[in-house]
N, CA, C and O atoms as a GROMACS GRO file, in nm:
protein
  264
    1MET      N    1   0.067  -0.120   0.014
    1MET     CA    2   0.011   0.009  -0.005
    1MET      C    3   0.092   0.128  -0.003
    1MET      O    4   0.195   0.133   0.064
    2ALA      N    5   0.053   0.217  -0.068
    2ALA     CA    6   0.149   0.328  -0.101
    2ALA      C    7   0.127   0.426   0.024
    2ALA      O    8   0.038   0.406   0.106
    3LEU      N    9   0.211   0.528   0.033
    3LEU     CA   10   0.216   0.603   0.162
    3LEU      C   11   0.080   0.700   0.124
    3LEU      O   12   0.007   0.714   0.221
    4HIS      N   13   0.047   0.750   0.036
    4HIS     CA   14  -0.075   0.838   0.009
    4HIS      C   15  -0.194   0.781   0.048
    4HIS      O   16  -0.283   0.843   0.106
    5GLU      N   17  -0.199   0.626   0.007
    5GLU     CA   18  -0.338   0.553   0.036
    5GLU      C   19  -0.356   0.530   0.199
    5GLU      O   20  -0.464   0.515   0.254
    6ARG      N   21  -0.227   0.530   0.263
    6ARG     CA   22  -0.246   0.524   0.408
    6ARG      C   23  -0.273   0.641   0.482
    6ARG      O   24  -0.334   0.639   0.589
    7TRP      N   25  -0.224   0.757   0.420
    7TRP     CA   26  -0.253   0.874   0.477
    7TRP      C   27  -0.402   0.904   0.438
    7TRP      O   28  -0.467   0.960   0.526
    8ALA      N   29  -0.458   0.881   0.341
    8ALA     CA   30  -0.620   0.895   0.285
    8ALA      C   31  -0.705   0.807   0.382
    8ALA      O   32  -0.814   0.848   0.421
    9LYS      N   33  -0.651   0.672   0.424
    9LYS     CA   34  -0.735   0.604   0.515
    9LYS      C   35  -0.750   0.665   0.649
    9LYS      O   36  -0.857   0.663   0.710
   10ILE      N   37  -0.640   0.719   0.694
   10ILE     CA   38  -0.606   0.770   0.858
   10ILE      C   39  -0.693   0.899   0.843
   10ILE      O   40  -0.773   0.923   0.934
   11ILE      N   41  -0.685   0.986   0.733
   11ILE     CA   42  -0.773   1.102   0.737
   11ILE      C   43  -0.921   1.110   0.722
   11ILE      O   44  -0.997   1.193   0.772
   12ILE      N   45  -0.949   1.007   0.644
   12ILE     CA   46  -1.088   0.950   0.642
   12ILE      C   47  -1.152   0.909   0.783
   12ILE      O   48  -1.260   0.949   0.826
   13SER      N   49  -1.058   0.816   0.850
   13SER     CA   50  -1.119   0.768   0.972
   13SER      C   51  -1.115   0.885   1.066
   13SER      O   52  -1.204   0.888   1.152
   14ILE      N   53  -1.034   0.972   1.063
   14ILE     CA   54  -1.038   1.092   1.169
   14ILE      C   55  -1.164   1.193   1.148
   14ILE      O   56  -1.228   1.238   1.244
   15THR      N   57  -1.188   1.217   1.037
   15THR     CA   58  -1.283   1.277   0.970
   15THR      C   59  -1.432   1.204   1.022
   15THR      O   60  -1.524   1.272   1.066
   16LEU      N   61  -1.437   1.082   1.010
   16LEU     CA   62  -1.559   1.014   1.014
   16LEU      C   63  -1.582   0.987   1.164
   16LEU      O   64  -1.698   0.967   1.201
   17LYS      N   65  -1.484   0.986   1.251
   17LYS     CA   66  -1.478   0.983   1.396
   17LYS      C   67  -1.545   1.116   1.446
   17LYS      O   68  -1.646   1.121   1.515
   18LYS      N   69  -1.472   1.222   1.398
   18LYS     CA   70  -1.529   1.358   1.429
   18LYS      C   71  -1.660   1.390   1.389
   18LYS      O   72  -1.721   1.466   1.465
   19LEU      N   73  -1.726   1.345   1.276
   19LEU     CA   74  -1.844   1.358   1.250
   19LEU      C   75  -1.961   1.282   1.346
   19LEU      O   76  -2.063   1.337   1.389
   20LYS      N   77  -1.920   1.138   1.370
   20LYS     CA   78  -2.002   1.064   1.463
   20LYS      C   79  -1.995   1.148   1.600
   20LYS      O   80  -2.101   1.160   1.660
   21ASP      N   81  -1.885   1.202   1.651
   21ASP     CA   82  -1.887   1.250   1.774
   21ASP      C   83  -1.977   1.373   1.775
   21ASP      O   84  -2.051   1.394   1.871
   22ALA      N   85  -1.971   1.455   1.671
   22ALA     CA   86  -2.054   1.575   1.656
   22ALA      C   87  -2.190   1.545   1.634
   22ALA      O   88  -2.272   1.626   1.677
   23LEU      N   89  -2.230   1.443   1.574
   23LEU     CA   90  -2.359   1.407   1.577
   23LEU      C   91  -2.393   1.340   1.717
   23LEU      O   92  -2.502   1.375   1.764
   24THR      N   93  -2.336   1.271   1.775
   24THR     CA   94  -2.357   1.223   1.899
   24THR      C   95  -2.387   1.330   2.022
   24THR      O   96  -2.464   1.309   2.116
   25ASP      N   97  -2.296   1.469   1.995
   25ASP     CA   98  -2.306   1.574   2.087
   25ASP      C   99  -2.447   1.655   2.055
   25ASP      O  100  -2.518   1.707   2.141
   26LEU      N  101  -2.470   1.655   1.926
   26LEU     CA  102  -2.599   1.718   1.887
   26LEU      C  103  -2.756   1.652   1.898
   26LEU      O  104  -2.864   1.712   1.903
   27LEU      N  105  -2.726   1.503   1.900
   27LEU     CA  106  -2.833   1.438   1.906
   27LEU      C  107  -2.956   1.462   2.020
   27LEU      O  108  -3.075   1.473   1.991
   28PRO      N  109  -2.899   1.466   2.156
   28PRO     CA  110  -2.993   1.510   2.268
   28PRO      C  111  -3.078   1.645   2.252
   28PRO      O  112  -3.193   1.667   2.290
   29ILE      N  113  -2.983   1.733   2.180
   29ILE     CA  114  -3.070   1.872   2.142
   29ILE      C  115  -3.168   1.842   2.053
   29ILE      O  116  -3.282   1.883   2.075
   30LEU      N  117  -3.146   1.779   1.958
   30LEU     CA  118  -3.219   1.754   1.848
   30LEU      C  119  -3.377   1.677   1.903
   30LEU      O  120  -3.491   1.707   1.869
   31ILE      N  121  -3.335   1.576   1.993
   31ILE     CA  122  -3.450   1.517   2.066
   31ILE      C  123  -3.534   1.592   2.137
   31ILE      O  124  -3.657   1.582   2.127
   32VAL      N  125  -3.478   1.666   2.210
   32VAL     CA  126  -3.543   1.762   2.307
   32VAL      C  127  -3.633   1.862   2.199
   32VAL      O  128  -3.756   1.865   2.198
   33ILE      N  129  -3.564   1.926   2.129
   33ILE     CA  130  -3.631   2.015   2.024
   33ILE      C  131  -3.773   1.946   1.967
   33ILE      O  132  -3.885   1.997   1.976
   34ALA      N  133  -3.742   1.823   1.910
   34ALA     CA  134  -3.844   1.739   1.843
   34ALA      C  135  -3.949   1.718   1.932
   34ALA      O  136  -4.060   1.763   1.902
   35PHE      N  137  -3.929   1.644   2.066
   35PHE     CA  138  -4.013   1.626   2.157
   35PHE      C  139  -4.113   1.736   2.192
   35PHE      O  140  -4.235   1.722   2.191
   36PHE      N  141  -4.044   1.853   2.226
   36PHE     CA  142  -4.108   1.990   2.263
   36PHE      C  143  -4.189   2.026   2.151
   36PHE      O  144  -4.288   2.093   2.181
   37GLN      N  145  -4.175   2.000   2.031
   37GLN     CA  146  -4.238   2.066   1.890
   37GLN      C  147  -4.374   1.963   1.880
   37GLN      O  148  -4.484   2.005   1.845
   38ILE      N  149  -4.347   1.824   1.916
   38ILE     CA  150  -4.441   1.733   1.877
   38ILE      C  151  -4.526   1.724   1.985
   38ILE      O  152  -4.648   1.734   1.966
   39ALA      N  153  -4.471   1.703   2.118
   39ALA     CA  154  -4.572   1.669   2.261
   39ALA      C  155  -4.628   1.805   2.294
   39ALA      O  156  -4.749   1.808   2.313
   40VAL      N  157  -4.570   1.902   2.304
   40VAL     CA  158  -4.608   1.994   2.391
   40VAL      C  159  -4.694   2.087   2.286
   40VAL      O  160  -4.812   2.113   2.311
   41LEU      N  161  -4.633   2.133   2.174
   41LEU     CA  162  -4.700   2.227   2.077
   41LEU      C  163  -4.784   2.140   2.004
   41LEU      O  164  -4.884   2.188   1.952
   42ARG      N  165  -4.761   2.033   1.993
   42ARG     CA  166  -4.849   1.952   1.922
   42ARG      C  167  -4.880   1.998   1.735
   42ARG      O  168  -4.981   2.008   1.666
   43GLN      N  169  -4.751   2.011   1.714
   43GLN     CA  170  -4.738   2.059   1.583
   43GLN      C  171  -4.643   1.990   1.507
   43GLN      O  172  -4.532   1.972   1.558
   44PRO      N  173  -4.667   1.946   1.389
   44PRO     CA  174  -4.559   1.896   1.321
   44PRO      C  175  -4.424   1.986   1.281
   44PRO      O  176  -4.428   2.109   1.270
   45LEU      N  177  -4.307   1.908   1.262
   45LEU     CA  178  -4.206   1.988   1.232
   45LEU      C  179  -4.202   2.080   1.104
   45LEU      O  180  -4.190   2.020   0.997
   46PRO      N  181  -4.211   2.216   1.102
   46PRO     CA  182  -4.230   2.247   0.962
   46PRO      C  183  -4.125   2.243   0.896
   46PRO      O  184  -4.018   2.229   0.954
   47HIS      N  185  -4.133   2.256   0.744
   47HIS     CA  186  -4.017   2.242   0.654
   47HIS      C  187  -3.910   2.115   0.693
   47HIS      O  188  -3.790   2.140   0.687
   48ILE      N  189  -3.946   2.008   0.724
   48ILE     CA  190  -3.867   1.928   0.753
   48ILE      C  191  -3.731   1.885   0.660
   48ILE      O  192  -3.626   1.846   0.711
   49GLU      N  193  -3.750   1.899   0.538
   49GLU     CA  194  -3.640   1.890   0.453
   49GLU      C  195  -3.526   2.020   0.505
   49GLU      O  196  -3.413   1.991   0.543
   50GLU      N  197  -3.572   2.155   0.502
   50GLU     CA  198  -3.476   2.248   0.551
   50GLU      C  199  -3.407   2.203   0.686
   50GLU      O  200  -3.287   2.214   0.709
   51VAL      N  201  -3.498   2.152   0.771
   51VAL     CA  202  -3.426   2.115   0.908
   51VAL      C  203  -3.340   2.032   0.883
   51VAL      O  204  -3.228   2.053   0.929
   52LEU      N  205  -3.360   1.937   0.821
   52LEU     CA  206  -3.278   1.793   0.808
   52LEU      C  207  -3.141   1.852   0.738
   52LEU      O  208  -3.035   1.820   0.792
   53PHE      N  209  -3.137   1.928   0.632
   53PHE     CA  210  -3.055   2.001   0.571
   53PHE      C  211  -2.961   2.086   0.650
   53PHE      O  212  -2.838   2.086   0.638
   54GLY      N  213  -3.032   2.157   0.731
   54GLY     CA  214  -2.950   2.238   0.824
   54GLY      C  215  -2.903   2.165   0.917
   54GLY      O  216  -2.793   2.205   0.953
   55THR      N  217  -2.943   2.067   0.977
   55THR     CA  218  -2.886   1.966   1.071
   55THR      C  219  -2.761   1.923   1.041
   55THR      O  220  -2.663   1.935   1.115
   56VAL      N  221  -2.763   1.853   0.887
   56VAL     CA  222  -2.639   1.797   0.823
   56VAL      C  223  -2.539   1.908   0.825
   56VAL      O  224  -2.428   1.881   0.871
   57LEU      N  225  -2.559   2.017   0.786
   57LEU     CA  226  -2.448   2.128   0.775
   57LEU      C  227  -2.416   2.159   0.916
   57LEU      O  228  -2.298   2.184   0.937
   58VAL      N  229  -2.496   2.162   1.018
   58VAL     CA  230  -2.460   2.171   1.168
   58VAL      C  231  -2.362   2.070   1.210
   58VAL      O  232  -2.256   2.109   1.258
   59VAL      N  233  -2.388   1.943   1.196
   59VAL     CA  234  -2.305   1.808   1.212
   59VAL      C  235  -2.156   1.852   1.152
   59VAL      O  236  -2.057   1.860   1.224
   60ILE      N  237  -2.156   1.884   0.988
   60ILE     CA  238  -2.039   1.878   0.924
   60ILE      C  239  -1.951   1.992   1.004
   60ILE      O  240  -1.833   1.977   1.038
   61GLY      N  241  -2.030   2.107   1.027
   61GLY     CA  242  -1.926   2.244   1.088
   61GLY      C  243  -1.900   2.198   1.226
   61GLY      O  244  -1.795   2.242   1.274
   62LEU      N  245  -1.959   2.131   1.292
   62LEU     CA  246  -1.913   2.100   1.434
   62LEU      C  247  -1.784   1.984   1.402
   62LEU      O  248  -1.675   1.993   1.458
   63GLY      N  249  -1.811   1.898   1.322
   63GLY     CA  250  -1.702   1.812   1.292
   63GLY      C  251  -1.574   1.872   1.256
   63GLY      O  252  -1.466   1.835   1.301
   64LEU      N  253  -1.593   1.965   1.174
   64LEU     CA  254  -1.481   2.053   1.101
   64LEU      C  255  -1.399   2.140   1.206
   64LEU      O  256  -1.276   2.132   1.211
   65PHE      N  257  -1.483   2.231   1.297
   65PHE     CA  258  -1.421   2.317   1.395
   65PHE      C  259  -1.413   2.289   1.502
   65PHE      O  260  -1.350   2.373   1.566
   66VAL      N  261  -1.459   2.179   1.579
   66VAL     CA  262  -1.465   2.139   1.692
   66VAL      C  263  -1.352   2.046   1.718
   66VAL      O  264  -1.339   1.994   1.829
   0.00000   0.00000   0.00000
């Protein structure tokens, strides 16, 4: 295996771990917001596609900058 392939595997591994950690950090907040929206306000989540896209961007941002 060439040196650049090993470095690529290391970088991908580190990046995936950071993204998983960011999602793990964000998940309790998402659960509380969804519970409050559905159980307390008794309304569906508005614009769910936009919310999910924003959530993905937040996870990527946390993974890259934290």
